[in-house]
C-alpha positions, 0 to 999 in steps of 0.5 A: 956774877953776870951783870947787865947794863944798857947804853945806846949803840946805834940806830937804823931804819928797817923796811917798814921805816920803824926806828930800831934802837940798839943797846949794848949789853955788857955781859961779864961771865956770859959766854954765849947767846943762850946764856944771855937769853936765859939770864936776862930773858925778863928784859927781853920779854917786856918788848913785843919783838926783839932781835939779837945780834952778837958783836965783838971788837974784832968782828963788829956786828954780825948775824947771830947763828946758833953755836956762835960765841961772841967775845965781849958784847951782845946787842938787843934790837927792839923792833916794836914801837919804842917801849920804855923800861925803867931798869931801876925798878926792874928785878931779875927775880920777877922772872917766872919761877923755875918749877921746883921739882924734887924726887917726890914732885912733878910740875905742870905749866899751861899756856895759851900762846896766842896763835899768830892767825888770831893775834891782831897787829892793828885795828884793821884786823891784820894778823901777825901770821902775815909777818914772819919776823914778828911771830917767829921772834915772839914764839922764840921767846915763848920757847925760852920761857918754857924751857926755863920753867923746866916743867914735867908737863907743858900744856899749850893751847892755840898752837899754830899747827898750820905752819911747819916752821913754827911747829919745828921750832917747838918740837925740836927745842923741846926734843932737845930738852928731853920732852916728847911732844903730842899735837892735836889740831882742831877739827875745823882746819883753821890751823890751831890746836893743842900741844902737850910736852912730857918730860921723859926723865920725870914721866912715862906716857902709858896711854894717849887718846885724842878726844873730839867733842863733835860740836860746832866749836870744833874743840878737842882735848888730849888725854894722858895716862902717865906714870911718875917715877917716884921713890919707893921703900929701900930706894926702890923706884915705883911708878905712880899713875896719874891722868892728865887732860889738856883742852881749850873750851869754846869762847863764850861769844854770847850767853848761850855758849855756856851750854856748849862749854858745859857739854864739853866739860861733861864729856871730858869728865865722863870719859875720865870716869869711864877710863878709871873704871875700865882700867881700875884706876879709881884712886889715880889723881887727875890734873885738868889743864887748859884755857877754860874760857870762863871765870870763877863766876861762871857755870863751868868753874862751879860745875868742875868744883862740884865734882871734887876738883880744886883750882891749884892756884886758888888752893895755894893762895887761899882764894875762893870762888868769890875772889874773882879778879884777885888774880887774872890770866887773860886780856881778851880782844875786847879789853876785858881781863879775867881768870880763865886759865886753870890747872884743876886737881883731884885726888878723890876716888869718888865724887860727892855727887854723881856727874849727871847731877852736876850737869842737871844742876848747871843747866837749871842754873843757866835757865834760872840766870836767863830768867833773872836777866829778864827780871823773872822770878818766882811766880812771874817766872812760872807764868812765863812758861804758861801759854794755854791759860793753865794756872797751876801747871806747865805742860811739856809743850809750854816748857819747850816753848818757854826755853825757845823764847829764852833762846836756850834751844837748838836753832838752824844756825851753823853753831847751835848752842841750845838744848836739844829736844832730847835734852829738854825731855830729860830735864822735864823727867827730872823736874816732874817728880810725881811723873804726872806729865806736867810741872806744877809750881812746887816742882818748878820752884824745887829745881829753879829756886834759890838753892837748886840741889838734886838729890836723886835722879832716874836714868837719862833717856838720851841726849849727851849722856848716851850719844857717845860723841866723846867716844870719837877718840884716837889712840897713839901707837904707845897706848898698846903698852897700857894693858901690859903695864896695868897687869904687870906684877911690879905695877900691882906692887906699886899701886899697893905701895902708893895706896893712901899716898896723895899728891898735894899742891906744893906751889903755884905761880903766874907769869907775868907776875903782875897778874897775880895782883889782878893787873895786866902789864901793858908791856907784856906781849908774849900772849894775851894769856898768862902762863900758869905753873903748878908743882905737885908733891907726893905726901906719905913717903 
């Protein structure tokens, strides 16, 4: 059994005159550097930067190269401001759990890895991207963590696509571990984007599409139709299809950015609905991964829940929407901690309410929240919209002006977060149930009251529901396989066999483990986000 002990070995000064404490690790049973890293990675992950050296009695210290097998000792050089670690309190089992895959299960990890172009290294705003040794060391440790998790799918956000060396680090290591990688840059040329890695031994990519939101956030999403090779009758293997999305929604710089994030979610869910219809995949399970930049108290969380999706981690740990901060996954640049990284899951063939209904309810709830922020409720809120002395109704012009006063309409700013004129026209059509061209108080209360719930809607006239912006997609070269696979006789048999069988959430965990209790460990520095890993199991076999 390998053991770990630390003792001071030597010190030196680097080029920045920072003290470098060295420790020697006695590593009985460990034959190479990779084994040391895997076995004692939790220790290394507690420090911001670490460099590794190999040493033996015959060679002394030497630079580590892949494949070198030191004889007796390893040393770890921590290059951060000297961090303290109480090894007596350290438990090797605190390391992130390896995904518990079985014949009937798949696993997924989502992780915003904090692009070096955004990571601040001091209060003056200097970024980590200027210090190769720093970002390379940190990302090496992230790669090791991902490989150790052994997830069927790995979804990364803030992946630095503007640096070939970092790109190569991830792609080559994942390729060596039998993953196929798919990268997608944001459309603003800032250099970051998404990376999704699919384990070839567990899943086959039938179709891949790149989705562009075409909004001021320059955000994107990756969509996959995957085939999980699962056991069938009499030992036969059948492929079960599932749909997966990796995305990173815009950061809520202010209250109005909620509308942009709601649009982005609406476009993703609309695309999934259309895809299911076009490819006869009504019963296919859907997994939504990513950094949603909104907590369980926000509109995005409620919007997604209203469409039958469940937060996998909350399911496993019996958390509710009211359990905000019971667990956390992010500490932002303002020092706020919250839960923003989710792996959503749905088995539903049909949602309890139409997607368009959920959209309108979310928008009305946003308007109501803005009114409440100003202390306006009931009649006072109604009168806020009135400009022309009307006592009983709100005209179309008054409603539009009122939304402008609430700063919920489009503006000439570079990033307009408000409602467009066509979207406002749609809202008025929904509220004006008697179709007389004005909004009376009863209609106003019905849609902005305590319990906003829309039962039936007419077809939308324009806005986000017909502009086709999410139609800006790019298909991979593999997507041509889709039509053939879906029409194949074996695939039809597979669908018949798997009908009535559903994935269920088997396990879910966060790393670092302290965040599961709502505590952000100060020594954690791999990212400003936690990694979320979920294992799904197929029931009914």
